N, C-alpha and C positions, 0 to 999 in steps of 0.2 A: 699526850698518851699519858694515860695513869701507872708509871714499872713501880712492879715491885722485884725487890732485890732484897741480899742480904745485907747485914752493914758491913761497912767496911772496916770496923776494927772495933776494940773492948771500949773506946770512949766512945762509938756513936749507940752501939747496944744500948749503954748506960744511960747513952740520952732519951731513946728510945724510951728505955723501963722505966726513968723517971716522970716522960710526961704521963706514959701510961695511966701511972698511978696518982699525977695531976689530973685524969681525968682530961687529959687531953685527944685521949682518943675516941673513938668509936667501932661499935660494935661490926661485925661482917655481915651479920645479917641488915644491918641500918643499913652500912656502908650500899650494897648491893639493891635493899629496897629505893636506896637514891636515885639508882642510876634505871634500874627499873622501874619504876615507881609502882610494886605492887610489892603487897611483901612477900618474902620466898618463902618457900617449905623448907622445913630445915634440912630435910637429904639434900637439898640444892646449893643451901649452904656448904652443907660435908664436902658434895662434890666441889664446891670450889675450893675449900680450904685445902681439900688434897689434892689438888693441881700446884696450887700454890707451893705448898710442903716440896710434892714434888720436882720445880720450877727451883727449890729453894734448895736441897741435895744434888739436883746435875747443875744447880750455880748458874742458871740460868735468870735473865732476865724476861720477867712477865709483864705484857701489857696488860693490865688486872681488868680495866675496861672495858676491852674488845675481846677477851676470855670470859668474861660475862656476858654480853650482848651476845658471844655464840654457844656459848653455854645453854643461855635460853631460847634460844633460836631451835637446837638441835632442839630441847627437849619438846617446843611447842611443835615440833614437826611429828611428835612424838605421841601426841593427848590423843 
């Protein structure tokens, strides 16, 4: 499981910010592509981003890999 959650404290937030500035992060689109093995459309990336942000607002831990796979299945059903 690959969980997404908000940082526990200010120190963790700062460590994450520094890591991203040092190029240790990856874009959400690249992360999704690594899971689905296809380049996602920008609308799909934005839908995933919105769900992650909603989970953050709800202080909910989210299994992002499962989320991406489920959203892709739903998208395929509507295609």
